[in-house]
C-alpha positions as CSV (number, residue, x, y, z in Angstrom):
1,M,94.5,84.5,96.6
2,R,91.9,86.7,95.1
3,I,91.1,90.5,94.9
4,T,88.1,91.1,97.0
5,D,87.9,94.9,96.7
6,I,89.2,97.5,94.3
7,K,89.1,101.3,94.7
8,V,89.9,103.5,91.8
9,F,91.2,107.1,92.2
10,P,91.4,108.6,88.7
11,V,93.8,111.4,87.9
12,R,94.2,113.9,85.0
13,E,97.8,113.3,83.9
14,D,99.2,112.5,80.5
15,K,100.5,108.9,81.3
16,L,99.3,108.3,84.9
17,K,95.6,107.6,84.8
18,A,94.7,106.4,88.3
19,F,95.9,105.2,91.7
20,I,94.4,101.9,92.8
21,S,93.9,100.3,96.2
22,I,93.1,96.6,96.4
23,V,92.2,94.2,99.1
24,L,93.4,90.6,98.9
25,D,91.3,87.8,100.5
26,E,89.4,90.4,102.6
27,C,92.5,90.7,104.8
28,F,95.5,92.4,103.1
29,M,95.6,95.8,101.4
30,V,97.9,97.1,98.7
31,N,97.8,100.9,98.0
32,D,99.4,103.0,95.3
33,I,99.1,100.7,92.3
34,K,99.1,102.9,89.3
35,V,97.3,102.6,86.0
36,I,99.6,103.9,83.3
37,K,98.9,104.7,79.7
38,G,101.7,103.3,77.5
39,K,102.4,103.1,73.8
40,E,100.6,99.8,73.5
41,G,97.7,100.5,75.9
42,F,97.1,100.6,79.6
43,F,99.1,98.6,82.2
44,I,99.6,98.6,85.9
45,S,102.6,99.6,87.9
46,M,103.1,98.2,91.4
47,P,103.8,100.5,94.4
48,S,107.5,101.4,94.6
49,R,109.9,103.7,96.3
50,R,113.1,105.4,95.2
51,K,116.3,104.0,96.6
52,R,119.3,106.1,97.6
53,N,120.9,105.3,94.2
54,G,117.9,106.9,92.5
55,K,116.5,103.7,91.1
56,F,112.9,102.5,92.0
57,K,112.2,99.2,93.7
58,D,108.8,97.6,94.0
59,I,107.4,97.5,97.6
60,A,105.0,94.7,96.7
61,H,104.6,92.7,93.5
62,P,103.3,89.4,92.1
63,L,105.9,86.6,92.0
64,N,104.7,85.1,88.7
65,T,103.3,86.1,85.3
66,E,100.0,84.4,85.8
67,T,99.2,86.3,89.0
68,R,100.4,89.6,87.5
69,Q,98.2,89.1,84.4
70,S,95.2,88.2,86.6
71,M,95.6,91.2,88.8
72,E,96.2,93.5,85.8
73,R,92.9,92.2,84.1
74,E,90.9,92.8,87.2
75,I,92.4,96.2,88.0
76,L,92.1,97.5,84.4
77,A,88.5,96.2,84.2
78,A,87.7,98.2,87.4
79,Y,89.4,101.3,85.9
80,E,87.4,100.9,82.6
81,E,84.2,100.5,84.7
82,T,85.0,103.8,86.4
83,L,85.4,105.4,82.9
84,E,82.0,104.0,81.9
85,D,80.4,105.2,85.1
86,S,81.7,108.7,84.4
87,R,79.2,108.8,81.5
88,S,76.4,109.3,84.0
89,V,76.2,112.5,86.1
90,E,73.9,110.7,88.5
91,S,76.6,108.0,89.2
92,G,79.0,110.7,90.6
93,G,81.6,109.7,88.1
94,V,84.8,111.6,87.5
95,S,85.8,113.6,84.4
96,I,88.0,111.6,82.0
97,P,90.0,113.4,79.2
98,E,88.2,113.0,75.8
99,R,91.2,111.1,74.2
100,D,90.9,108.4,76.9
101,R,87.1,108.2,76.6
102,R,87.5,107.7,72.8
103,E,90.1,105.0,73.4
104,V,87.8,102.8,75.4
105,G,84.7,103.7,73.3
106,I,82.9,106.1,75.6
107,P,81.0,108.9,73.8
108,P,82.1,112.6,74.4
109,V,80.8,114.5,77.4
110,T,78.2,117.2,76.6
111,E,79.1,120.8,77.5
112,E,76.5,120.8,80.4
113,V,77.9,117.6,81.9
114,S,81.5,118.9,81.4
115,A,80.7,122.1,83.2
116,E,79.0,120.3,86.1
117,R,82.1,118.1,86.5
118,D,84.8,120.7,86.3
119,G,85.1,120.9,90.1
120,S,85.8,117.2,90.4
121,D,88.9,117.1,88.2
122,K,92.0,116.5,90.3
123,S,95.7,116.3,89.6
124,A,97.8,113.4,90.6
125,D,99.1,115.3,93.6
126,E,95.6,116.1,94.8
127,V,94.4,112.5,94.4
128,A,97.5,111.2,96.2
129,E,96.9,113.6,99.1
130,H,93.2,112.6,99.2
131,H,94.3,108.9,98.9
132,L,96.7,109.2,101.9
133,R,94.3,111.3,104.0
134,D,91.1,109.3,103.6
135,S,90.6,105.7,104.8
136,F,90.0,103.0,102.2
137,W,86.9,102.0,104.2
138,G,85.6,105.5,104.6
139,T,83.2,105.4,101.6
């Protein structure tokens, strides 16, 4: 099994950094994987839902450590590539908070670039709404 496509939907939140959609073997999609910024760096959180008792249970998840680590490497690499793409206005990248840009070694955004991108900054709720409304294949 391999990841054949990854879509990154960055958000501007303190810990939640992006929603991810992946396609496995060009035939199975998993939505709502999250990129989370933890104390020791970035990690992924698989899609889950709240049960009646208030606890969360994964909807889909890898069954072994090797698969999880492989998925996490590919997903975080795609997320970091999105951060790198945001350096170029021509690439249509998204605005990433300065502290996150420094963490992965991306230089600060100039004032003119920042002003041009202000309209593209979205909250987690706005990205989630867009993510649910728009098709994975629509772009």
